[in-house]
N, C-alpha and C positions, 0 to 999 in steps of 0.2 A: 419502470420507475414505480416505487411504492412510497407513499407519504403517510405520515401519521399526524393527526392534528394535536394529539395530546403532548407530544414531545417536540413537534416542529422538525422532526428528522425526515430526511428524504433519502431513500436508497435508490441508487441508479448505477448503471454500468459505468465502469471507468472510461473516461475520455482521454485522448492523448495529452491534454493539458494537465491531467492528474498524475502522469507518469512519475515525475520527480518526487512527489509526496508519497506515492505508493512505494517507490523504491526506498525512500527513507524509512518508512514503516517496516518494510521487509528487512532492511539492514539492521535496524534497531532490534527487531524481534529475533533475528538470527544471532546477533551478538549476545543477546540475553539468554536465549534458549540453548545455545551451544557454546557456552563460555570455555569449554574444554578444547575448542578448536581455535587456532590462531586468528586474531582479528584481521590480519593481512589476507587470509584466505577469503573472508567474506567481502572485503573491499575489492578484491580481484574478481569476484563473481558478479559484481554490480552490473557491468556492461553485458554480460551473458544474460542476466535476468532481464535487462532492458530489451535486448535485441532478440533473444530466443524464447525465453520462458513466458514473459508477460503476454506477448502476442498470441501465444497458444492457449492462454488461460482465459476463463470467464471471470473477470474481477468486478466486484461490486464495491461501491464506496458509500459511506453515510455522510450526508451533508446537512448542515444547519445553516440557514440563511446563505445558501449557495457557497459555503466553504466546507471543505472536508473536515470531518470530525475524527480526531484520534488523540491518543494520549501517548506521550513519550516517556 
């Protein structure tokens, strides 16, 4: 965990409770970055991301006041 007093941000490893929010961030980023690929493809990949890819990855999240910080 890394904290900064200036911004009140806390960086920590993703916890299982963060999974749905992290998947939402991944899905929105994939849809935006790859708008030339069918949206259906990305929605179909969501469960593979949950069950196969996220468990193999080292994912960190930024939190402010114990809530994940992200922009959609």
